[in-house]
C-alpha positions as CSV (number, residue, x, y, z in Angstrom):
1,M,130.6,38.9,151.9
2,E,128.3,42.0,152.6
3,I,132.0,43.6,154.2
4,E,133.4,43.2,150.5
5,Q,130.4,44.8,149.1
6,N,130.4,47.7,151.1
7,K,134.3,47.9,150.3
8,L,133.1,48.1,146.7
9,E,130.8,50.7,147.5
10,N,133.0,53.1,149.5
11,N,135.7,52.7,146.5
12,H,133.2,53.5,144.1
13,F,132.0,56.8,146.3
14,E,135.6,57.9,146.8
15,N,136.4,57.2,142.9
16,D,133.5,59.8,142.0
17,E,134.5,62.1,144.8
18,I,137.8,62.6,143.4
19,S,136.2,62.5,139.8
20,L,134.1,65.6,141.0
21,K,136.6,67.1,142.7
22,E,139.3,67.0,139.7
23,L,136.3,68.1,137.8
24,I,136.4,71.2,140.2
25,L,140.0,72.1,140.0
26,K,140.0,72.0,136.0
27,I,137.1,74.2,135.9
28,K,139.2,76.2,138.4
29,Y,142.6,75.9,135.9
30,W,140.9,76.8,132.7
31,F,139.0,80.0,134.2
32,K,142.1,81.0,135.8
33,F,144.1,80.5,132.8
34,L,141.3,82.5,130.5
35,K,141.1,85.2,133.0
36,S,145.1,85.5,132.6
37,K,144.0,85.8,128.5
38,W,141.3,88.2,128.9
39,K,143.1,91.0,127.1
40,T,144.0,88.6,124.3
41,I,140.4,87.4,124.0
42,F,139.3,90.8,124.1
43,L,141.1,92.5,121.1
44,V,140.1,89.0,119.5
45,G,136.5,89.7,120.2
46,L,136.2,93.7,119.3
47,F,138.2,92.4,116.0
48,G,135.5,90.1,115.4
49,G,132.9,92.9,115.9
50,M,134.8,95.3,113.7
51,I,134.4,92.5,110.6
52,G,130.9,91.9,111.9
53,L,130.5,95.9,110.9
54,L,132.2,96.2,107.7
55,I,130.4,93.1,106.7
56,D,126.9,94.5,107.6
57,W,128.2,97.8,105.7
58,L,129.3,95.9,102.7
59,D,126.4,93.1,102.5
60,K,123.3,94.7,100.7
61,P,119.9,94.3,102.2
62,N,117.5,91.8,100.7
63,Y,114.0,92.7,100.2
64,K,110.9,90.3,100.4
65,A,107.4,90.7,98.7
66,T,105.2,88.0,99.4
67,L,101.6,87.6,97.6
68,T,99.1,85.6,99.0
69,F,96.4,83.9,96.6
70,A,93.5,80.9,96.6
71,M,93.4,78.4,94.6
72,E,90.1,78.2,92.7
73,E,88.4,75.2,93.2
74,D,86.3,73.1,91.2
75,K,82.8,71.8,92.6
76,G,82.1,69.5,89.9
77,G,78.7,69.0,88.5
78,S,76.9,71.0,91.1
79,G,74.0,73.6,91.4
80,G,72.8,74.8,88.6
81,L,75.6,74.6,86.1
82,S,75.5,71.1,85.8
83,G,71.8,71.3,84.6
84,A,72.8,74.0,81.9
85,L,75.9,72.0,81.0
86,G,73.3,68.8,80.7
87,L,70.6,70.7,78.5
88,A,73.6,71.9,76.4
89,S,74.4,68.3,75.7
90,S,70.9,67.6,74.9
91,F,71.8,70.2,72.1
92,G,74.5,68.0,71.1
93,I,77.2,71.1,71.9
94,D,80.0,70.2,74.2
95,L,80.8,73.3,76.4
96,G,84.2,71.8,77.8
97,G,84.5,70.1,81.2
98,V,86.2,72.2,84.0
99,A,88.5,69.0,85.3
100,G,90.0,69.7,88.7
101,G,93.9,68.8,89.2
102,G,96.2,68.6,86.4
103,A,98.7,71.1,86.0
104,F,96.7,73.9,87.8
105,A,96.6,71.7,91.0
106,A,98.2,73.3,94.0
107,S,100.5,70.5,94.4
108,N,101.8,71.2,91.0
109,L,101.9,74.9,90.9
110,A,105.2,75.6,92.5
111,A,106.6,73.8,89.3
112,L,104.4,75.3,86.9
113,M,105.3,78.9,88.4
114,K,108.6,78.1,88.1
115,S,109.1,76.8,84.7
116,H,111.1,78.3,82.1
117,L,107.9,79.8,80.1
118,I,106.4,81.2,83.1
119,I,110.0,83.0,84.2
120,E,110.7,84.2,80.5
121,K,107.3,85.8,80.0
122,V,108.0,87.8,83.2
123,L,110.9,88.8,82.4
124,L,110.1,90.0,78.7
125,D,106.7,91.6,79.8
126,S,107.0,95.3,79.8
127,Y,107.0,97.5,82.9
128,I,106.5,101.0,83.5
129,I,110.2,101.3,85.9
130,N,111.4,104.6,87.1
131,G,109.2,106.7,84.7
132,K,110.2,104.6,81.7
133,K,108.6,101.6,79.5
134,R,111.5,98.7,80.2
135,T,111.4,94.7,80.2
136,L,112.5,93.0,83.5
137,A,115.1,91.0,81.7
138,D,116.8,94.7,81.4
139,Y,116.3,95.9,84.6
140,Y,117.9,92.7,86.3
141,I,120.9,92.9,84.0
142,E,121.1,96.9,85.6
143,I,120.3,95.7,89.1
144,N,123.1,93.3,89.4
145,N,125.7,95.3,87.5
146,L,126.3,92.5,84.8
147,R,127.3,94.8,81.8
148,D,130.2,95.9,84.3
149,K,130.9,92.5,84.5
150,W,130.5,91.7,81.2
151,S,133.2,94.4,80.4
152,K,135.5,91.4,79.1
153,K,133.1,90.1,77.3
154,P,132.3,92.6,74.2
155,V,129.8,90.2,72.7
156,L,127.4,90.8,75.7
157,Q,128.0,94.3,75.8
158,N,125.2,95.4,73.7
159,I,122.6,92.7,74.4
160,Q,119.5,93.9,75.2
161,F,116.0,93.1,76.0
162,L,113.7,95.5,74.5
163,P,110.0,95.8,75.2
164,D,107.4,94.7,72.8
165,A,110.8,92.9,70.8
166,D,110.0,89.9,68.9
167,R,110.8,86.7,70.7
168,S,111.4,84.5,67.6
169,K,114.1,86.9,66.4
170,F,116.0,86.2,69.5
171,N,119.6,85.2,69.0
172,I,121.7,82.4,70.6
173,L,123.2,84.4,73.3
174,Q,119.6,86.1,74.4
175,D,118.7,82.5,74.8
176,S,121.6,81.7,77.0
177,L,121.1,84.4,79.0
178,L,117.4,84.0,79.5
179,F,118.4,80.3,80.6
180,E,120.6,81.5,83.3
181,F,118.3,84.3,84.5
182,H,115.8,81.4,84.7
183,K,118.4,79.4,86.8
184,A,119.1,82.1,89.3
185,L,115.9,83.5,90.0
186,T,114.3,80.1,90.4
187,K,116.6,79.6,93.4
188,K,114.5,78.7,96.7
189,E,116.2,81.5,98.5
190,N,115.2,84.1,95.2
191,L,111.7,82.5,94.7
192,D,109.6,80.2,97.2
193,I,105.7,79.2,96.7
194,I,105.0,78.0,99.7
195,Q,101.1,75.7,100.8
196,K,101.4,75.5,104.2
197,D,98.7,72.9,104.2
198,K,97.8,70.6,101.2
199,K,94.1,70.5,102.7
200,V,94.4,74.6,102.3
201,T,94.3,76.0,98.8
202,I,95.6,79.2,99.9
203,V,99.2,79.4,98.1
204,S,102.1,82.0,98.9
205,I,104.3,83.5,96.4
206,E,107.6,84.9,98.1
207,V,110.7,86.6,95.8
208,N,114.1,87.7,97.6
209,S,116.2,90.2,95.8
210,E,118.5,93.1,96.6
211,D,116.4,95.9,94.6
212,E,113.2,96.4,96.3
213,L,111.3,97.3,92.7
214,F,112.2,94.5,91.5
215,S,111.0,92.1,94.1
216,K,107.6,93.8,93.8
217,L,107.4,93.5,89.9
218,F,108.5,89.7,89.8
219,C,106.2,88.6,92.6
220,E,103.5,90.0,90.9
221,A,104.2,89.4,87.3
222,V,104.5,85.8,88.2
223,A,100.9,85.6,89.8
224,N,99.8,87.4,86.6
225,E,101.3,85.3,84.2
226,T,100.3,82.1,85.9
227,S,96.9,83.2,85.8
228,E,96.9,84.0,82.4
229,F,98.5,81.1,81.3
230,Y,95.5,79.5,82.4
231,V,92.7,81.3,81.1
232,Q,94.7,80.7,78.1
233,T,95.0,76.9,78.4
234,K,92.5,75.6,80.9
235,S,89.9,77.6,79.3
236,K,90.9,77.2,75.4
237,K,88.0,74.5,74.6
238,A,85.2,76.5,76.3
239,R,86.7,79.8,74.7
240,M,87.1,78.0,71.3
241,N,83.1,76.7,71.7
242,T,82.0,80.1,72.6
243,N,83.6,81.7,69.8
244,V,82.6,79.6,67.1
245,L,78.8,79.7,68.3
246,Q,79.2,83.9,68.4
247,K,80.0,83.6,64.8
248,Q,77.0,81.3,64.4
249,A,74.7,83.4,66.0
250,D,76.0,86.8,64.2
251,S,75.7,85.0,61.2
252,V,71.9,83.7,61.4
253,R,70.9,87.0,62.7
254,A,72.4,88.9,59.6
255,V,70.3,86.3,57.3
256,L,67.2,86.8,59.4
257,N,67.5,90.8,59.8
258,N,67.9,90.3,55.7
259,N,65.2,88.3,55.4
260,I,62.8,90.3,57.3
261,T,63.5,93.4,55.2
262,N,62.7,91.4,51.8
263,V,59.3,90.0,53.5
264,A,58.6,93.9,53.7
265,R,59.6,94.5,50.2
266,E,57.5,92.1,49.1
267,A,54.5,93.1,50.9
268,D,54.7,96.4,49.4
269,N,55.0,94.8,45.9
270,V,51.4,92.4,46.3
271,Y,50.1,95.5,48.2
272,N,46.1,95.6,47.1
273,L,47.3,92.2,44.9
274,N,44.1,90.9,42.6
275,P,42.9,87.7,44.8
276,T,43.0,85.5,41.7
277,L,46.8,86.4,41.0
278,N,47.6,84.2,44.0
279,V,50.8,83.2,42.6
280,R,52.8,86.7,43.2
281,G,52.2,86.3,46.7
282,A,54.2,83.2,46.8
283,K,57.8,85.0,47.0
284,S,57.0,86.4,50.0
285,K,55.2,83.1,51.7
286,K,58.5,81.8,50.9
287,I,60.7,84.2,52.7
288,Q,58.5,84.0,55.5
289,V,59.1,80.6,55.9
290,D,62.8,81.4,56.0
291,V,62.3,84.1,58.6
292,T,60.3,81.6,60.8
293,A,63.0,78.9,60.3
294,N,65.9,81.1,61.4
295,T,64.0,82.6,64.1
296,E,63.8,79.3,65.7
297,V,67.7,78.7,64.9
298,L,68.5,82.0,66.3
299,K,66.8,81.2,69.5
300,Q,68.8,77.8,69.9
301,L,72.1,79.5,69.4
302,I,71.4,82.0,71.8
303,V,70.8,79.1,74.4
304,Q,74.0,77.5,73.7
305,L,76.0,80.7,73.7
306,E,75.0,81.8,76.6
307,L,75.5,78.2,78.3
308,S,79.4,78.2,76.8
309,K,79.6,81.8,78.5
310,I,78.6,80.3,81.7
311,T,81.0,77.7,81.2
312,L,83.4,79.7,80.1
313,R,83.4,82.2,83.4
314,K,83.6,79.7,85.6
315,E,87.1,78.6,84.4
316,T,88.1,82.1,85.3
317,P,90.1,83.1,86.8
318,L,92.3,80.5,88.6
319,I,94.2,82.8,91.6
320,Q,92.2,85.1,93.6
321,L,94.7,87.4,94.9
322,I,94.3,87.9,98.9
323,D,97.3,89.8,99.8
324,K,99.7,92.0,97.3
325,P,103.3,93.2,98.0
326,V,103.1,96.9,98.9
327,L,106.0,99.5,99.3
328,P,107.9,99.9,101.5
329,L,108.9,96.0,101.0
330,E,110.3,94.1,104.5
331,K,114.3,94.3,104.7
332,Q,116.2,91.1,105.1
333,K,119.2,91.9,106.8
334,L,120.6,90.9,110.2
335,G,121.1,94.9,111.3
336,T,124.6,96.2,112.2
337,L,124.1,95.8,116.3
338,K,123.5,91.9,115.8
339,S,126.3,91.9,113.2
340,V,128.5,93.6,115.6
341,I,127.3,91.2,118.7
342,F,127.7,88.1,116.8
343,G,131.1,89.0,115.0
344,S,132.3,89.8,119.0
345,F,130.7,86.6,120.1
346,L,131.9,84.3,117.4
347,G,135.7,85.7,117.6
348,G,135.9,85.9,121.1
349,F,134.7,82.1,121.0
350,L,137.3,81.0,118.2
351,C,139.9,82.6,120.2
352,I,139.0,80.7,123.4
353,L,138.8,77.5,121.3
354,Y,142.4,78.4,120.1
355,L,143.9,79.2,123.5
356,I,142.6,76.0,125.2
357,F,143.6,73.7,122.3
358,G,146.9,75.1,122.1
359,Q,147.5,75.0,125.8
360,L,146.8,71.3,125.8
361,F,148.6,70.6,122.6
362,K,151.6,72.3,124.6
363,K,151.0,70.0,127.7
364,I,151.1,67.2,125.5
365,I,154.8,68.2,123.5
366,D,156.1,68.8,127.8
């Protein structure tokens, strides 16, 4: 039994030795074969390098603009503001809450910034571009040579997005183009909203385009429009309360000032009045009562107005900028040398594969 086991082990060792020898011989064979074809491999690699150089020359670089900002966290009813809101409630005034989360939570911010509403506002806002007031939509058409591509479509040749144009008067073609622009610009390779950690409220906006100025302006505009949308939406209730209280305070103050003037006028009319004719001083006393009442009302309104302003200030702004894109921007391109090396390597590698499989196919046929 032991003898048979030894024979099996010896045969297994010999088979392994033969397999190793065959592997070494095959490697030598293929090395010798490829060495005999070095001129072909070299020429194909050279050709690949030339293709890489041509692609690098024809390929336009992308410019990446990055803007980093911090989300403002609501701390709930902490500190002095909580007491202020409580005091306002005692007067029956609702100054609005600052509820966290919602559309402005960091997790939802990417969708908000890529929404058609925000992107359209960015494209239709006016900017000074090369010394001329233009919209980003019009500039986007220029840098992408879209008018040349529309040469066979006369209906699109005269399409313009002028500064300060009335959005409600746009035709269906303008609406369709804005929709297409939005779809192209919000692709991940063109616009990316990055939140590295869900526990951290620092978010980055990255914009890539073939035009350096467009990348910078578009990146900054997305952040600005989102912040403005926040101010107009989330703080709407508090802003309305502030405006109402301001009007009420101004109205009461005007009435009070008028009453003070009337009190002084009546006092002049009854100067050195005969004490037996007190009825003539009644009007002055009535106006004095109005002055006292309006003074108290104005005090309460001023307190409520200041509290509403505190609430409004707390809700603004949503975005605290940390870093802004600065020209010149980072250029996203492989580079001439890398393009040539990559093209040469890829050409040579494909040539080697072609020669090896060609030789194997030839052996199978033979």
